[in-house]
N, C-alpha and C positions, 0 to 999 in steps of 0.2 A: 480652711484653717491650717491644714498641713503645708500648703504652699506659702502661707504667711509665715509660719514658723521657719521654713526653709530660707525665706528671704531675710528674716531677722537674724538667722545665724550667720549669713553672709555679711550683712550690714553691721552687725554687732558681735563679731567673732569672740571678743573677750567675755561676752556673756553667754557663750554657746552652751555651756553646761546647764545653766539655769533654763535656757530655752528648750534644751532636750528634755529636762525634767517636766517643764510645763506641757510640752507636747505629749509626753508619756501619760501625764495625768489626764489630759483630754481624751486620749485613746482609751484609758481605763474607764472613764466616765461614760464613754460611748459604747462600752461593752465589746471592745476589740482587743482581746488579750494577746492574740498572735502578733498583731501589728505592733502592740506596745513592746513585746519581747524583742521583735525585730529591731525596733527603734533603739532599745537599750543596747543591743549588740552593735548596731551602727555607731552609737555614741561611744561605746567602749573601744571600737576600732580607732576612733578619732582621739580618744583619751585613754590609752591602754594602761597607764599607771594610776588611774583614778580609782581608789578603793571605794569611795562612796557610790560610784556608778555600779561597780560589781556587786556591792552589798544590796543596792536597790534592785538590781536585776534578780539577785538570789531570792530576795523577799517576794518579788512579784512572781517568779517561777514557782516558788513554794505555794503561794496563794492559788496558783492555777494548776497545781498538780504535777508540775514538771520537777519531780523530786531529784532526778539525776543532775539536772542543771543547777538546781538550788544547792545541793550538797557540794557539787564541784566548785561553784562560785565561793561558798563559804570556806571551803578547804584551801582554795587558792589564797584567800585573804589571810588565813591562819598560817599558811606556809611562810608568809612574809612577816606576819605579826602574830606570833603564837599567843599573846596575851590580849588580843582584841576581844574584850568581854562581849560586845554586841554580836560579833560573828560567832563566838562560842555559843552564846545563848540561841541565836537564830538557827544554827546547825543542830543543837540539841533539841530545840523545840520542834523543828521540822521532822527529825527522826522520831521523836516521841509521839507527835500528832498524826503522822502520815505513814509510819512504818511500824513494825514490831521490834525494832532494834532498841529496846528500852534501856538496856544496860549501857550501851554505847552512848545513847542520848544522855543518860544520867552523868556519865563522866564529863561530857562537855559542859553540861549545865552546872555541875558542882564547881568546875573550874571558874566558870563565869561568876558564880555566886561568891567564891572566894575573893575575886577581884572587885565585885560590886555587891556587897552583902545586903544593901538596902534598896537595890533597884527593883521597882515593882514588876517590870516585865520578866526579870530573872526569877523573882519569887514566884510569879505565876507559872513559869516554865517548870520550876522545881516541884511545885504542887501538882502540876499536870502529869509529869512523868511518874511521880509517886502514886498518883491515882491509877495510872496505866499499869503500874506494878502491883496494884491491889492494896497499897498501904494507905487506906482512906483517912485514918486519923491523922497520920503525919501530913498527908496531902492537905487536909483541911487547915492545919496550922499555918502552912505557908500561903495558902490561898486567902485566908483571912488577913494575913499581913499584907499581901499584895493589894487586896481590895481596900484596906485602910489607907495604904500609901497612894493608891490611884483608883478611884471608883470608875473604872473603865468597863465598857460593855462586854468585852471578851473575857476579862477577869471575872466579871459577874456570871457570865455563861458557865465558866469552869467551876466556880464556887458553887453555883446552884446545882450543877450536875452531880458534884460529889455529895452535896447535902441530900439530893434526891435519891441517889444510889444507897445512901446510908439510912434511908427511911424517913428523913426529915423533910417531907414534901411541902408542908406549909411554909417552912422556913425557906426552902428553895424558891418557891413561888414569890415570896416577899422579896428575895434578892433580885430575881428576874424582873418583877414588875417595877421595882424601884429603879433599876437600870433603864427600863423601857421609857420611864418618864423623862429621862435626860437624853436617851439615844433611841427614839422610837423607830428609827429605820435600820437598826442593827440587824444584819442578816445572821450574824453569829448567834444572837439571842433567839431570834425566831427559829433558827434551825434546831437548836437544842430543845426548845419547847415543843416543836413538832415531833422531833425524834423520840422524845420521852413521853409524848402525848400529854403534855401538861396544859390544862385549859387556861 
């Protein structure tokens, strides 16, 4: 498959970006994160000005625990486009989710929220960083808004966790189980239920 993708890039060079993206997706599905990251880097060398590629690599690096690379990629984007709401949110969420730099994370997420106040992913990030800061009631407000805007498994995982930690365990299970009916393979949902030992 990789040889085929390589040939396609030569034969259809004007579609090279899409072919890189398809190959990266294949590597992700095969459980080869290091090779996928290497491919993103190779693609960025071929298209150094492409912000979408850098953003995609940053997201993938964050998902695979390479926080330094993820933060670096998002900050490069923001150095060129300080009001890129998606990069602000991705940077803030990464810091909130995988480090203890919660106040810094909050600054990025609040700026993203000012730019896109109704965006579900940003509402989710805002709720998640508030939860990390111990502000459960406030977190719940934003996570409910996020879940209403987009009934996504990751948002449901976050909403359920906050409800669980507030003692609303039956409500948390309802949120998780409802999400599992539409996204039964969600690792995020399974992970939070295992971690909190929710049957």
